[in-house]
N, C-alpha and C positions, 0 to 999 in steps of 0.2 A: 627605626627600620620600617620600610614600607612593605606591605605584603600585597600581593596581587591575587585577587579572587578571579578564578576562571570559571565562567558559567558553562555548564554542559549543554550541548544541543539536546533539544527535546524532540521526540518523535511521536506523531499521531498516525494512526492506521485506519484505513478504510476497510471495514469488515462488514460483510453482508452476504446475502444469498446471490447465486448466479443471476446474471442479467438484471441486476438492480441499479445499474448506472454508476458503479464505483469508478470505472476507468474514465468515463465521461466527466465525472466530477473531478477526478485527479487531473485530467488535462485542462479543465476549466480553471482550477485553482492554481496550478503550477505553471501553466502556459507551456507545458512540455508535451509534445506529441510523441507518444511512445511508439506508434506506428506498427505495433505487432499484434494488436488485438483486432478482432472483426466484430461485426454486428450479429453474432450468434452465441448461443449459450456455451459457456466454458471456454471462450477464446483467450482469456487471460490465464496463463498457466505458470507465470513466475511473478515474484514480488518485484515491484519497481519503486524507486525512491526518488523524490524530488524536493527541492527547497521551497518552503512557504514563506519563510522569513529568515533573517540572519541567524536565528537560534532555534528554528523549528523546521523539521523535515516531515514530509508526508509520504506514507507508504501505501501503495495500491496493491492489495492482496487478491489472489484468485477467489472466486466465489465459493461459499460453503454449500456443499451438496448434502441434503438430508438422506437420500436414498442409499448412498454408498459412501464408504470412506476412501475416497480417491486420493491419488498422489497429490493433486493440487490442494485438496482440503488439508491433508497432513502438512504440506508446506506452509499453508496459510496459518494454521494453528501453531506450527513451530516458530514462525516468524514473530507472532505476537506474544509468545511465551518465553522467547529467548532473552 
């Protein structure tokens, strides 16, 4: 009897401070133009996912803010701990 092993997709996340270039890196690596962020602090407010390889996804998270616990920060932390 043959058994088939199914590999799970892996996920890597871009985590860092606001305005550190995470979205630009995401676009460069995935070739995916998200189109919804701008060139100012805090413009990425949702997590985006794109494929890096057949078995690897990349997630672009909103930047971490040290001065306050914003909704975007909570979403970013929630995404990487889920």
